[in-house]
GUKE-478221 format. One record per residue (C-alpha): residue in three letters; x, y, z. Coordinates in pm, 1 decimal, always signed. Each point is the difference from the previous one (the first is absolute). Last residue first. Layout:
N
<rec residuo="ALA" east="X" north="Y" up="Z"/>
...
REM end
This chain:
279
<rec residuo="GLU" east="+7600.7" north="+12153.3" up="-448.8"/>
<rec residuo="ALA" east="-317.9" north="-207.0" up="-27.5"/>
<rec residuo="PHE" east="+134.6" north="-268.8" up="-141.4"/>
<rec residuo="THR" east="+249.1" north="-56.1" up="+260.4"/>
<rec residuo="ASN" east="-278.2" north="-137.2" up="+211.0"/>
<rec residuo="CYS" east="+212.1" north="-176.2" up="+314.2"/>
<rec residuo="GLN" east="-235.3" north="+177.8" up="+295.9"/>
<rec residuo="LYS" east="-242.0" north="-231.6" up="-78.7"/>
<rec residuo="PRO" east="+191.8" north="-306.7" up="+0.4"/>
<rec residuo="ASP" east="+40.5" north="+131.6" up="+404.2"/>
<rec residuo="GLY" east="+274.0" north="-116.6" up="+235.6"/>
<rec residuo="SER" east="+87.3" north="+333.5" up="+63.4"/>
<rec residuo="GLN" east="+365.0" north="+57.4" up="+60.2"/>
<rec residuo="LEU" east="+136.1" north="-298.2" up="-182.9"/>
<rec residuo="GLY" east="-238.4" north="+93.8" up="-320.8"/>
<rec residuo="ARG" east="+97.1" north="+310.8" up="-16.0"/>
<rec residuo="LYS" east="+385.9" north="-102.9" up="+84.0"/>
<rec residuo="PHE" east="-4.7" north="-203.9" up="-344.0"/>
<rec residuo="TRP" east="-147.9" north="+262.9" up="-167.5"/>
<rec residuo="ALA" east="+283.9" north="+305.9" up="+104.0"/>
<rec residuo="LEU" east="+277.0" north="-293.5" up="-60.5"/>
<rec residuo="ARG" east="-116.4" north="-63.7" up="-350.1"/>
<rec residuo="GLN" east="-45.8" north="+380.9" up="-77.3"/>
<rec residuo="ALA" east="+352.4" north="+92.1" up="+120.7"/>
<rec residuo="SER" east="+162.7" north="-323.7" up="-166.7"/>
<rec residuo="THR" east="-170.5" north="+141.1" up="-315.4"/>
<rec residuo="GLY" east="-279.4" north="-177.9" up="-173.1"/>
<rec residuo="HIS" east="-57.6" north="-316.1" up="-166.3"/>
<rec residuo="THR" east="-52.7" north="+81.1" up="-373.3"/>
<rec residuo="PHE" east="+231.5" north="+286.0" up="-77.0"/>
<rec residuo="SER" east="+64.0" north="+46.4" up="-334.4"/>
<rec residuo="ASP" east="-152.2" north="+371.8" up="+28.4"/>
<rec residuo="PRO" east="+287.2" north="+52.0" up="+287.5"/>
<rec residuo="VAL" east="+293.2" north="-56.6" up="-191.9"/>
<rec residuo="VAL" east="+317.7" north="-61.4" up="+241.4"/>
<rec residuo="TYR" east="+354.1" north="+10.8" up="-43.7"/>
<rec residuo="GLY" east="+302.8" north="-207.3" up="+13.2"/>
<rec residuo="GLN" east="-140.4" north="-308.4" up="-202.5"/>
<rec residuo="SER" east="+1.6" north="-276.5" up="+233.9"/>
<rec residuo="ARG" east="+19.3" north="+155.7" up="+367.3"/>
<rec residuo="LYS" east="-167.7" north="+320.1" up="-119.9"/>
<rec residuo="GLN" east="-304.6" north="-214.1" up="-138.5"/>
<rec residuo="LEU" east="-37.6" north="-196.6" up="+298.5"/>
<rec residuo="ARG" east="+23.9" north="+267.9" up="+249.6"/>
<rec residuo="ASP" east="-263.1" north="+226.9" up="-194.6"/>
<rec residuo="ASP" east="-240.8" north="-307.0" up="-64.0"/>
<rec residuo="GLY" east="-16.0" north="-88.6" up="+389.6"/>
<rec residuo="VAL" east="+111.0" north="-331.2" up="+71.1"/>
<rec residuo="ALA" east="+243.5" north="+83.0" up="+260.2"/>
<rec residuo="GLU" east="-236.9" north="+232.4" up="+174.2"/>
<rec residuo="ALA" east="-238.0" north="-252.0" up="+108.5"/>
<rec residuo="ALA" east="+266.4" north="-281.3" up="+80.3"/>
<rec residuo="ASN" east="+147.0" north="+262.3" up="+253.0"/>
<rec residuo="PHE" east="-338.9" north="+89.3" up="+133.7"/>
<rec residuo="ALA" east="-21.5" north="-384.4" up="+63.8"/>
<rec residuo="GLU" east="+328.4" north="-34.4" up="+165.5"/>
<rec residuo="GLU" east="-66.0" north="+346.4" up="+258.4"/>
<rec residuo="LEU" east="-322.1" north="-199.5" up="+72.3"/>
<rec residuo="ASP" east="+194.4" north="-285.3" up="+134.6"/>
<rec residuo="GLY" east="+254.5" north="+189.3" up="+204.3"/>
<rec residuo="THR" east="-114.2" north="-108.5" up="+317.3"/>
<rec residuo="GLU" east="-264.6" north="-309.2" up="-12.9"/>
<rec residuo="LEU" east="-300.5" north="-20.4" up="-151.3"/>
<rec residuo="LEU" east="-236.9" north="-290.2" up="+50.7"/>
<rec residuo="ASN" east="-169.1" north="+209.6" up="+274.9"/>
<rec residuo="ASN" east="-361.7" north="-86.2" up="-131.7"/>
<rec residuo="LYS" east="-49.1" north="+402.4" up="-42.1"/>
<rec residuo="ALA" east="+331.3" north="+6.2" up="-206.0"/>
<rec residuo="ALA" east="-107.8" north="-293.2" up="-259.4"/>
<rec residuo="GLN" east="-331.9" north="+117.7" up="-15.5"/>
<rec residuo="TYR" east="+131.4" north="+376.8" up="-84.8"/>
<rec residuo="GLY" east="+260.8" north="-177.3" up="-248.9"/>
<rec residuo="TRP" east="-236.4" north="-198.5" up="-193.6"/>
<rec residuo="ILE" east="-186.7" north="+339.5" up="-32.1"/>
<rec residuo="GLY" east="+303.0" north="+145.9" up="-86.3"/>
<rec residuo="ALA" east="+19.5" north="-246.1" up="-323.3"/>
<rec residuo="PHE" east="-324.9" north="+118.8" up="-95.0"/>
<rec residuo="CYS" east="+113.9" north="+345.2" up="+11.3"/>
<rec residuo="ASP" east="+321.8" north="-139.8" up="-252.8"/>
<rec residuo="ALA" east="-281.5" north="-151.0" up="-229.9"/>
<rec residuo="GLN" east="-172.4" north="+352.4" up="-27.4"/>
<rec residuo="LEU" east="+323.1" north="+116.2" up="-78.1"/>
<rec residuo="GLU" east="+66.5" north="-263.2" up="-257.5"/>
<rec residuo="LEU" east="-404.7" north="+74.3" up="-163.6"/>
<rec residuo="LYS" east="+99.6" north="+365.9" up="+0.9"/>
<rec residuo="VAL" east="+348.3" north="-15.6" up="-188.8"/>
<rec residuo="SER" east="-184.0" north="-233.2" up="-251.4"/>
<rec residuo="LEU" east="-273.4" north="+285.9" up="-47.5"/>
<rec residuo="ALA" east="+290.3" north="+231.9" up="-90.4"/>
<rec residuo="ASN" east="+155.9" north="-224.2" up="-222.5"/>
<rec residuo="ALA" east="-269.5" north="-96.3" up="-200.1"/>
<rec residuo="GLN" east="-188.0" north="+362.2" up="-17.8"/>
<rec residuo="SER" east="+158.9" north="+52.5" up="-381.9"/>
<rec residuo="SER" east="-149.3" north="-355.4" up="-65.2"/>
<rec residuo="LYS" east="-367.9" north="+105.6" up="-3.8"/>
<rec residuo="ALA" east="-245.7" north="-288.5" up="-27.4"/>
<rec residuo="GLN" east="+260.4" north="-258.9" up="+86.6"/>
<rec residuo="GLN" east="+114.6" north="+177.0" up="+319.5"/>
<rec residuo="ALA" east="-357.5" north="+68.0" up="+82.3"/>
<rec residuo="ALA" east="-62.3" north="-383.7" up="-24.2"/>
<rec residuo="THR" east="+294.4" north="-119.0" up="+212.2"/>
<rec residuo="VAL" east="-156.3" north="+269.3" up="+271.4"/>
<rec residuo="LYS" east="-363.5" north="-154.9" up="-6.5"/>
<rec residuo="PRO" east="+205.0" north="-366.6" up="+26.2"/>
<rec residuo="LEU" east="+219.0" north="+126.3" up="+280.5"/>
<rec residuo="ILE" east="-302.5" north="+167.8" up="+204.8"/>
<rec residuo="GLY" east="-255.8" north="-272.4" up="-8.4"/>
<rec residuo="LEU" east="+34.6" north="-65.0" up="+359.4"/>
<rec residuo="LEU" east="+133.1" north="-392.5" up="-59.1"/>
<rec residuo="ASN" east="+303.7" north="+161.6" up="-236.4"/>
<rec residuo="GLN" east="+111.1" north="+258.8" up="+241.2"/>
<rec residuo="VAL" east="+19.5" north="-244.0" up="+288.6"/>
<rec residuo="HIS" east="+209.3" north="-195.7" up="-239.9"/>
<rec residuo="HIS" east="+222.1" north="+302.9" up="-33.9"/>
<rec residuo="GLY" east="+26.0" north="+41.5" up="+371.7"/>
<rec residuo="VAL" east="+116.1" north="-361.5" up="+6.2"/>
<rec residuo="GLU" east="+308.9" north="+116.0" up="-162.7"/>
<rec residuo="HIS" east="+60.9" north="+271.8" up="+198.3"/>
<rec residuo="ALA" east="-31.5" north="-233.1" up="+304.5"/>
<rec residuo="ILE" east="+281.5" north="-213.4" up="-181.8"/>
<rec residuo="VAL" east="+208.6" north="+296.5" up="-32.7"/>
<rec residuo="TYR" east="-52.2" north="+115.1" up="+371.1"/>
<rec residuo="ALA" east="+77.7" north="-328.2" up="+122.9"/>
<rec residuo="PHE" east="+351.8" north="-12.8" up="-178.5"/>
<rec residuo="ALA" east="+86.6" north="+331.3" up="+183.2"/>
<rec residuo="THR" east="-146.5" north="-138.7" up="+337.1"/>
<rec residuo="ASP" east="+250.8" north="-276.6" up="-51.5"/>
<rec residuo="GLY" east="+287.4" north="+184.1" up="-27.3"/>
<rec residuo="ALA" east="+199.4" north="+172.7" up="-287.4"/>
<rec residuo="ALA" east="-47.7" north="+281.2" up="-247.9"/>
<rec residuo="GLY" east="+327.3" north="+113.7" up="-144.6"/>
<rec residuo="LEU" east="-129.3" north="-12.6" up="-376.3"/>
<rec residuo="GLN" east="+226.2" north="-184.7" up="-137.7"/>
<rec residuo="ASN" east="+149.3" north="-251.0" up="+261.2"/>
<rec residuo="LYS" east="-290.5" north="-20.7" up="+252.8"/>
<rec residuo="MET" east="-338.5" north="+36.2" up="-247.1"/>
<rec residuo="ASP" east="+227.4" north="-209.8" up="-245.4"/>
<rec residuo="ASN" east="+54.4" north="-277.3" up="+248.5"/>
<rec residuo="TYR" east="-353.8" north="-8.5" up="+94.9"/>
<rec residuo="PHE" east="-94.4" north="-43.3" up="-338.4"/>
<rec residuo="SER" east="+138.4" north="-360.8" up="+39.3"/>
<rec residuo="LEU" east="-338.0" north="-108.0" up="+144.0"/>
<rec residuo="ASP" east="-186.4" north="-8.5" up="-313.6"/>
<rec residuo="LEU" east="-347.2" north="+120.1" up="+37.9"/>
<rec residuo="TYR" east="-291.3" north="+28.7" up="-224.3"/>
<rec residuo="VAL" east="-317.1" north="+115.8" up="+207.3"/>
<rec residuo="LYS" east="-316.9" north="-173.1" up="-183.1"/>
<rec residuo="ARG" east="-361.2" north="+99.6" up="-123.8"/>
<rec residuo="ASP" east="+35.0" north="-159.4" up="-346.3"/>
<rec residuo="ASN" east="-35.7" north="+278.2" up="-219.7"/>
<rec residuo="PRO" east="+88.4" north="+250.5" up="+270.1"/>
<rec residuo="CYS" east="+330.2" north="-95.2" up="-3.6"/>
<rec residuo="TYR" east="+233.4" north="+170.4" up="+305.2"/>
<rec residuo="PHE" east="+349.1" north="+33.1" up="+33.1"/>
<rec residuo="PRO" east="+289.0" north="-91.2" up="+216.6"/>
<rec residuo="GLY" east="+359.5" north="+66.3" up="-153.3"/>
<rec residuo="MET" east="-51.8" north="+60.5" up="-391.6"/>
<rec residuo="ALA" east="+371.9" north="-134.3" up="-15.3"/>
<rec residuo="ALA" east="-120.9" north="-339.5" up="+95.7"/>
<rec residuo="GLN" east="-201.7" north="-60.7" up="-310.6"/>
<rec residuo="GLY" east="-380.1" north="-62.8" up="-56.9"/>
<rec residuo="THR" east="-67.7" north="-69.0" up="-323.6"/>
<rec residuo="GLY" east="-356.0" north="+158.2" up="-146.8"/>
<rec residuo="CYS" east="-276.3" north="+148.6" up="+195.4"/>
<rec residuo="ALA" east="-192.4" north="-333.3" up="+65.8"/>
<rec residuo="THR" east="+291.0" north="-140.9" up="+136.0"/>
<rec residuo="PRO" east="+302.9" north="-245.1" up="-138.5"/>
<rec residuo="THR" east="+315.0" north="+15.9" up="+231.8"/>
<rec residuo="ALA" east="+373.8" north="+92.3" up="-18.0"/>
<rec residuo="GLY" east="+294.6" north="+9.5" up="+257.5"/>
<rec residuo="PRO" east="-117.9" north="-198.7" up="+283.5"/>
<rec residuo="TYR" east="-396.5" north="+8.6" up="+109.3"/>
<rec residuo="LEU" east="-204.5" north="+57.6" up="+335.3"/>
<rec residuo="VAL" east="-345.9" north="+52.4" up="-117.5"/>
<rec residuo="MET" east="-210.1" north="+210.0" up="+226.8"/>
<rec residuo="THR" east="-354.3" north="-59.6" up="-23.5"/>
<rec residuo="PRO" east="-248.5" north="+288.0" up="+82.3"/>
<rec residuo="ALA" east="-262.6" north="+49.0" up="+258.6"/>
<rec residuo="GLN" east="-388.1" north="+41.6" up="-89.4"/>
<rec residuo="TYR" east="-100.6" north="+203.1" up="+252.4"/>
<rec residuo="HIS" east="-368.1" north="-8.3" up="+56.9"/>
<rec residuo="GLN" east="-217.4" north="+285.1" up="+33.5"/>
<rec residuo="GLY" east="-256.1" north="+133.3" up="+279.4"/>
<rec residuo="SER" east="+220.9" north="+369.3" up="+29.6"/>
<rec residuo="SER" east="+151.2" north="-135.0" up="+312.5"/>
<rec residuo="ALA" east="+67.7" north="-365.4" up="-166.9"/>
<rec residuo="PHE" east="+195.5" north="+212.6" up="-272.9"/>
<rec residuo="TYR" east="+248.9" north="+159.4" up="+301.8"/>
<rec residuo="SER" east="+21.6" north="-322.7" up="+202.3"/>
<rec residuo="GLN" east="+82.5" north="-216.1" up="-303.0"/>
<rec residuo="TRP" east="+238.6" north="+242.3" up="-104.2"/>
<rec residuo="THR" east="+224.1" north="+32.9" up="+325.4"/>
<rec residuo="ASN" east="-25.7" north="-371.9" up="+46.1"/>
<rec residuo="GLU" east="+88.2" north="-84.7" up="-347.4"/>
<rec residuo="THR" east="+277.9" north="+246.3" up="+31.9"/>
<rec residuo="ASP" east="+137.9" north="-158.7" up="+305.1"/>
<rec residuo="LYS" east="+3.8" north="-372.5" up="-184.6"/>
<rec residuo="LEU" east="+206.0" north="+170.9" up="-305.0"/>
<rec residuo="VAL" east="+227.1" north="+112.6" up="+267.2"/>
<rec residuo="VAL" east="+38.7" north="-301.5" up="+172.6"/>
<rec residuo="ALA" east="+53.3" north="-180.6" up="-321.0"/>
<rec residuo="SER" east="+262.8" north="+245.8" up="-121.3"/>
<rec residuo="LEU" east="+215.2" north="-52.7" up="+298.5"/>
<rec residuo="GLY" east="-2.1" north="-370.6" up="-21.5"/>
<rec residuo="GLU" east="+109.4" north="-3.4" up="-329.2"/>
<rec residuo="LEU" east="+260.8" north="+279.5" up="+72.3"/>
<rec residuo="HIS" east="+155.5" north="-183.7" up="+290.8"/>
<rec residuo="GLU" east="-28.4" north="-329.4" up="-191.3"/>
<rec residuo="GLU" east="+184.3" north="+168.4" up="-301.9"/>
<rec residuo="GLU" east="+268.7" north="+162.5" up="+258.9"/>
<rec residuo="GLN" east="+79.3" north="-344.4" up="+146.0"/>
<rec residuo="GLN" east="+18.6" north="-188.1" up="-327.5"/>
<rec residuo="SER" east="+247.4" north="+293.7" up="-122.5"/>
<rec residuo="LEU" east="-103.9" north="+254.2" up="-273.3"/>
<rec residuo="SER" east="+184.0" north="+77.4" up="-314.9"/>
<rec residuo="SER" east="-172.7" north="-306.4" up="-179.7"/>
<rec residuo="GLY" east="-336.5" north="+162.6" up="+44.8"/>
<rec residuo="GLY" east="-89.5" north="-72.1" up="-359.7"/>
<rec residuo="SER" east="+233.6" north="+238.8" up="-144.9"/>
<rec residuo="THR" east="-74.5" north="+343.5" up="+174.2"/>
<rec residuo="GLY" east="+367.9" north="+45.6" up="+131.6"/>
<rec residuo="GLY" east="+104.1" north="+371.5" up="-78.3"/>
<rec residuo="MET" east="-216.9" north="+76.2" up="-308.7"/>
<rec residuo="GLY" east="+221.9" north="-66.6" up="-287.9"/>
<rec residuo="SER" east="-58.4" north="-365.3" up="-43.7"/>
<rec residuo="SER" east="-364.2" north="+108.7" up="-53.5"/>
<rec residuo="ASP" east="+43.1" north="+126.2" up="-347.3"/>
<rec residuo="VAL" east="-292.0" north="+192.8" up="-77.4"/>
<rec residuo="LEU" east="-201.4" north="+57.2" up="-328.4"/>
<rec residuo="GLY" east="-139.0" north="-362.3" up="-4.4"/>
<rec residuo="SER" east="-137.0" north="+67.2" up="+319.5"/>
<rec residuo="LEU" east="-273.9" north="+265.9" up="-144.3"/>
<rec residuo="ASP" east="-310.2" north="-198.3" up="+47.5"/>
<rec residuo="VAL" east="-283.4" north="+282.1" up="-9.7"/>
<rec residuo="GLY" east="-254.6" north="-36.8" up="+292.7"/>
<rec residuo="TYR" east="+40.2" north="+368.2" up="+31.4"/>
<rec residuo="TYR" east="+142.9" north="-14.0" up="+350.9"/>
<rec residuo="SER" east="+236.0" north="-310.3" up="-78.6"/>
<rec residuo="GLY" east="+131.6" north="+253.4" up="-272.8"/>
<rec residuo="ILE" east="+73.1" north="+260.0" up="+213.5"/>
<rec residuo="LEU" east="+186.1" north="-190.6" up="+258.2"/>
<rec residuo="LEU" east="+172.9" north="-203.8" up="-296.8"/>
<rec residuo="VAL" east="+145.1" north="+339.2" up="-145.5"/>
<rec residuo="ILE" east="+123.2" north="+149.0" up="+353.5"/>
<rec residuo="PHE" east="+175.5" north="-325.5" up="+58.3"/>
<rec residuo="GLY" east="+162.2" north="+33.6" up="-320.0"/>
<rec residuo="LEU" east="+103.1" north="+319.0" up="+62.5"/>
<rec residuo="ILE" east="+121.9" north="-74.6" up="+384.2"/>
<rec residuo="GLY" east="+246.2" north="-274.3" up="-191.8"/>
<rec residuo="GLY" east="-45.3" north="-151.6" up="-304.7"/>
<rec residuo="MET" east="-113.0" north="+38.6" up="-356.2"/>
<rec residuo="LYS" east="+6.0" north="-262.9" up="-251.5"/>
<rec residuo="LYS" east="+155.0" north="-60.8" up="-357.0"/>
<rec residuo="GLY" east="-182.4" north="-268.9" up="-169.9"/>
<rec residuo="GLY" east="-237.3" north="-248.9" up="+102.2"/>
<rec residuo="GLY" east="-69.5" north="-293.7" up="+182.1"/>
<rec residuo="LEU" east="-140.5" north="-58.7" up="+327.0"/>
<rec residuo="GLY" east="+58.6" north="-334.4" up="+174.9"/>
<rec residuo="SER" east="-243.5" north="-99.1" up="+268.6"/>
<rec residuo="SER" east="+92.3" north="-23.9" up="+353.2"/>
<rec residuo="GLY" east="-23.6" north="-331.2" up="+199.5"/>
<rec residuo="SER" east="-300.8" north="-181.6" up="+111.1"/>
<rec residuo="GLY" east="+103.4" north="-72.4" up="+343.5"/>
<rec residuo="ARG" east="-69.7" north="+388.9" up="+111.4"/>
<rec residuo="ARG" east="-360.0" north="-10.4" up="-73.1"/>
<rec residuo="ASP" east="-157.4" north="+5.1" up="+314.5"/>
<rec residuo="GLU" east="-337.2" north="+129.3" up="-21.0"/>
<rec residuo="ILE" east="-137.3" north="+176.2" up="+364.1"/>
<rec residuo="ASN" east="-332.2" north="+61.6" up="+127.6"/>
<rec residuo="THR" east="+75.2" north="-157.8" up="+310.5"/>
<rec residuo="SER" east="+120.9" north="+276.5" up="+182.3"/>
<rec residuo="ARG" east="+202.7" north="-44.2" up="+308.6"/>
<rec residuo="GLU" east="-60.5" north="+67.2" up="+347.6"/>
<rec residuo="ARG" east="+283.4" north="+93.6" up="+234.4"/>
<rec residuo="GLY" east="+276.6" north="-151.7" up="+102.6"/>
<rec residuo="GLN" east="+240.8" north="+253.4" up="-118.0"/>
<rec residuo="TRP" east="-159.9" north="+300.6" up="-95.9"/>
<rec residuo="ARG" east="+103.0" north="+289.6" up="+241.5"/>
<rec residuo="MET" east="+116.4" north="+281.0" up="-200.4"/>
REM end
């Protein structure tokens, strides 16, 4: 992916010098199961970090597992990708006479306070609608590479573009409407969550469409992004963590669904093709 030397976003809040918070509690979950728990909690705005042991998450303890060179590489990549999403969505919003309010990306080590509860490295990148910020511990890349088998700059970029996709949903009023519907009818909460996540995947594909159009992708880059989309499917994560899948508990969609919706955005470049709620 051609990102070195390109313009970076200025909407970055760097908290990496602040250290990580201590999280007390009793016996905690680790590994992929803890990862899933934290993702679910962060999505619903519930702080579940006290249930999770970050020491078992394969190097998500404040970025200490990254070398200085790796950290600088990921920091630069993240800032450039964020800028690319800003350009992409500014253009789309302007086409309908609207103004795109870009999110702030918070870089943090280990744990940090957010308007959605405690953000923890084991969550990976996540979006908090309450403060309109994307939270990112750069050491999540090691989890992607070592636990999920999704390495590469474009794989990491896909994850960031997905979280920005949630911000777009928030600005468009989709996220608050779905959250209200989930609260009104809890039996549909998981199914609605899946639709939100798949739409965010499609929105990430819109970023990919623009990146390809601007000749920023090199040979093998799309395969990295495809691999990342499949790696975070509920079926694959559950199979890995517990040996079997429970479809009714899915909150993000299967690997096949996530890849299909990412490709839809990538191939169409049209956010109107991302209406997962119509299917």
